[in-house]
BAVOLUM-298075 format. One line per field, with one value per residue (C-alpha): residue in one letter; y, z, x. Coordinates in pm, 1 decimal, padded with zeros to 6 digits. Example, Ala and Ser with C-alpha at 12.3 -4.5 7.8 and 13.67 -1.06 7.14 Angstrom:
REM BAVOLUM-298075
residuo: (a,s)
c2: (-00450.0,-00106.0)
c3: (00780.0,00714.0)
c1: (01230.0,01367.0)
END
This chain:
REM BAVOLUM-298075
residuo: (m,k,v,s,l,i,n,g,v,v,m,g,g,g,a,g,l,s,m,n,t,s,f,r,v,v,t,e,r,s,v,f,a,m,p,e,v,s,i,g,l,f,p,d,v,g,a,s,y,f,l,s,r,l,p,g,y,f,g,e,y,l,g,l,t,g,r,r,l,n,g,a,e,m,v,k,c,g,l,a,t,h,f,v,p,s,k,s,l,n,l,l,e,n,a,l,q,s,l,s,t,s,d,i,s,t,i,t,a,l,i,d,k,f,t,e,i,v,y,l,k,e,n,s,p,l,k,r,l,e,t,i,n,k,c,f,s,k,g,t,v,e,e,i,i,l,s,l,e,k,e,i,e,v,d,g,a,e,k,w,m,t,e,a,l,n,y,m,r,e,s,c,p,t,s,l,k,i,w,l,r,s,v,r,e,g,r,v,q,s,i,e,e,c,l,k,r,d,y,n,i,s,c,h,f,l,r,r,t,v,n,n,d,f,y,e,g,s,r,a,k,l,f,d,k,d,n,k,a,m,v,r,q,r,e,r)
c2: (25386.8,25346.1,25478.5,25357.4,25607.7,25351.9,25584.6,25328.3,24945.1,24750.3,24405.5,24144.5,24297.1,24663.5,24472.7,24316.7,24649.6,24792.1,24534.0,24497.4,24839.7,25015.0,25240.1,25160.7,25442.5,25402.8,25607.4,25547.0,25480.0,25227.5,24869.1,24550.1,24169.0,23908.4,23744.2,23532.5,23211.0,23337.3,23340.1,22993.2,23172.9,23200.2,23471.5,23556.4,23824.4,23776.5,23743.9,23393.7,23579.4,23882.8,23719.4,23448.8,23722.3,23842.1,23754.6,23384.1,23197.3,23556.8,23502.6,23171.0,23296.6,23631.2,23401.8,23163.6,23384.1,23695.2,23896.7,24264.6,24462.1,24873.6,25081.1,25026.4,24673.1,24678.7,24882.1,24667.2,24309.6,24449.3,24500.2,24902.5,25074.3,25427.7,25562.6,25899.5,26052.7,26114.4,26478.1,26493.1,26286.1,26541.2,26728.6,26424.9,26350.1,26697.9,26669.2,26361.8,26493.0,26779.3,26540.3,26508.1,26235.1,25834.4,25798.6,25606.5,25790.0,26108.3,25949.4,25790.9,26115.4,26298.8,26024.9,26036.9,26415.6,26296.1,26027.3,25915.0,25653.4,25412.2,25146.1,24821.1,24795.5,24540.3,24291.5,24312.1,23962.3,24063.0,24024.5,23665.3,23582.9,23294.1,23104.0,23204.3,23026.2,22769.2,22665.3,22818.0,22650.4,22303.8,22088.9,22083.8,22295.1,22013.5,22036.0,22426.7,22390.4,22107.0,22279.7,22606.8,22433.4,22267.6,22630.2,22725.2,22433.3,22462.9,22854.5,22985.6,23112.4,23443.1,23642.1,23633.1,23257.5,23204.4,23461.5,23265.2,22919.6,23042.9,23189.5,22876.1,22649.1,22874.2,22923.7,22691.5,22382.3,22360.5,22707.2,22700.0,22417.9,22576.3,22888.3,22687.3,22507.7,22827.7,23039.5,22760.7,22758.4,23096.0,23112.1,23023.5,23166.8,23479.0,23706.1,23612.6,23236.4,23338.0,23559.0,23229.6,22976.6,23262.4,23276.3,22897.8,22853.3,23140.3,22949.1,22633.7,22828.5,22987.3,22682.7,22493.5,22218.3,22083.3,22223.0,22519.2,22673.0,22991.8,23069.6,22958.1,23131.6,23470.3,23428.0,23381.6,23586.7,23877.8,23886.2,23670.8,23728.2,23448.6,23359.2,22972.3,22849.7,22692.1,22445.9,22382.4,22263.3,21986.2,21877.8,21801.5)
c3: (08948.8,08674.2,08687.2,08453.2,08395.5,08256.5,08100.3,07861.3,07775.8,07885.7,07752.9,07656.8,07554.9,07728.7,08077.2,08031.6,08014.1,08276.7,08593.4,08668.9,08733.0,09085.5,09056.6,08865.5,08802.1,08688.0,08614.5,08573.6,08197.0,08266.0,08162.7,08188.4,08078.2,07945.0,07674.4,07487.8,07549.8,07334.3,07035.1,07091.7,07287.6,07649.4,07907.6,07878.4,07884.8,08256.4,08348.9,08558.1,08762.6,08867.2,08797.7,09051.3,09333.6,09333.2,09616.4,09614.9,09314.9,09129.8,08908.9,08779.8,08715.6,08547.7,08296.7,08228.2,08123.4,07986.1,08252.8,08222.6,08496.9,08558.4,08759.0,09079.7,09047.9,08954.2,09282.0,09504.0,09385.3,09355.2,09000.0,09005.9,09304.8,09275.6,09132.0,08993.8,08816.5,08445.1,08458.9,08687.5,08504.3,08301.9,08652.1,08780.6,08508.5,08454.0,08860.8,08805.8,08512.7,08776.6,09008.0,09020.9,09274.7,09167.4,09592.5,09650.3,09945.7,09781.6,09440.5,09694.9,09829.3,09550.6,09363.0,09682.9,09661.3,09327.1,09461.3,09544.7,09719.2,09476.4,09572.4,09404.1,09213.2,09377.4,09058.7,09073.3,09074.5,09365.1,09614.3,09492.2,09553.3,09821.2,09507.2,09281.5,09532.7,09598.6,09211.0,09037.2,09289.6,09197.7,08983.7,08629.7,08384.7,08379.7,08742.0,08747.2,08492.7,08672.7,08992.8,08807.7,08699.0,09050.4,09211.1,08941.6,09017.3,09386.8,09407.6,09083.0,08774.4,08865.8,08514.8,08631.6,08658.0,08326.4,08144.1,08298.6,08164.3,07838.0,07773.9,07872.5,07665.0,07357.5,07430.7,07316.1,07531.3,07510.7,07628.7,07909.0,08063.8,07965.7,08159.3,08470.5,08496.3,08426.0,08692.5,08934.6,08881.7,08843.1,09226.0,09330.5,09083.4,09023.4,08721.2,08525.1,08548.9,08423.5,08129.6,08028.4,08005.6,07847.2,07566.3,07541.3,07520.9,07269.9,07067.3,07036.4,06971.5,06676.7,06556.3,06561.3,06774.4,06893.2,06661.6,06469.6,06710.2,06756.8,06389.3,06368.6,06649.0,06535.3,06191.9,06323.4,06628.8,06481.9,06103.2,05951.2,06281.7,06233.3,06596.8,06440.6,06531.6,06845.8,06645.2,06406.4,06624.9,06822.5,06473.7,06340.3)
c1: (14777.8,14557.8,14177.2,13902.1,13647.3,13351.2,13069.5,12895.2,12910.8,13193.5,13236.3,13472.1,13791.9,13663.2,13631.6,13968.6,14140.1,13941.7,13848.1,14178.2,14264.8,14306.4,13982.9,13679.0,13465.3,13114.4,12837.2,12429.4,12520.1,12777.9,12664.1,12895.4,12865.8,13050.9,12816.0,13083.3,12921.4,12650.3,12887.9,13059.6,13377.3,13418.7,13511.3,13818.1,14075.1,14123.9,13772.2,13831.8,14064.5,13800.0,13478.6,13576.4,13626.2,13295.5,13056.3,12991.8,12905.3,12825.6,13080.8,12993.2,12641.4,12737.5,12967.4,12719.2,12407.6,12559.7,12364.4,12399.7,12451.4,12385.0,12650.6,12487.2,12514.3,12890.3,12967.6,12783.7,12946.4,13256.0,13333.9,13349.5,13515.1,13302.6,12970.6,13013.5,12708.4,12800.1,12720.4,13033.0,13291.0,13456.3,13522.5,13681.0,13859.6,14012.4,14060.2,14234.8,14484.8,14572.4,14708.5,15103.0,15101.3,15050.7,14955.1,14640.6,14501.5,14513.5,14352.3,14073.0,13999.7,13980.4,13759.3,13543.8,13460.5,13254.7,13122.0,12726.5,12549.8,12382.1,12087.0,12016.3,11670.7,11441.1,11486.7,11878.2,12031.0,12233.8,11911.9,11869.0,12236.4,12153.2,11983.2,12222.8,12462.9,12292.0,12230.9,12553.5,12799.5,12706.5,12999.4,12865.3,12675.1,12380.1,12362.7,12310.8,12027.5,11882.8,11912.1,11763.2,11471.6,11388.2,11416.0,11123.3,10919.2,10899.2,10888.5,10770.9,10966.2,11090.8,11225.6,11592.3,11570.8,11392.7,11628.8,11929.2,11776.6,11720.3,12033.7,12231.0,12014.4,12062.4,12443.4,12710.6,12756.0,13139.7,13187.0,12966.9,13176.3,13495.7,13408.1,13286.4,13616.5,13813.8,13645.2,13681.8,14044.7,14088.9,13979.5,14308.5,14543.9,14705.5,14603.7,14902.4,14813.4,14448.1,14569.7,14787.1,14522.3,14250.5,14536.8,14621.7,14226.9,14164.0,14411.8,14230.6,13900.7,14073.9,14253.5,13910.1,14064.3,13756.1,13498.8,13378.2,13164.4,13309.1,13316.5,12959.6,12837.8,12984.5,12823.4,12478.2,12524.9,12747.1,12749.9,12394.6,12230.5,12009.9,12071.7,12045.1,12389.8,12322.7,12085.2,12300.1,12591.2,12324.9,12216.4,12608.3)
END
């Protein structure tokens, strides 16, 4: 029985290692995101499995927009199982290490002793789930973008909408499309099937089977940091 203690940033591979454990404990310092589309990759490491099982189309939203979630939001959407203040985390870790059983009910009861109730901030995207479901349930990336644009025209530009649109417009178009299809397929597949697909797709990215977007995106975002990768890609 595995317990993940998440007391900081968990993105990409870190999310893949922790999100599929039985217990996922977060704190007020926790930050979750899957920002791979911004560097020309896609949310892999089983993300199509654990994000597709979030409420409604929240998983599509997270993967397409790279939105960061705090600990409270992770608990409320189901990415985390417990919220424990960071000041109590060492005590919890020591208590877990002293256990001589892997019984689920025993571990649950122990973690519950350190758990606190959390509340969402008013600007949390989880409080906009109805609109997110309406927009991100569309069949294509283009339709999702168009739906967000229409929502802004009708109801005004909320910050989360403009951030989502800007992020998608600046991200790799191929990566956006791959993630949308991947998360939709992952909704009815096992974790093993999702990981196998992730591996196959990642190999094609590394081999540059379709394009050079991953290498160019990594250069622009992680190394040179000129943030011009997507402009260059669209000019090709």
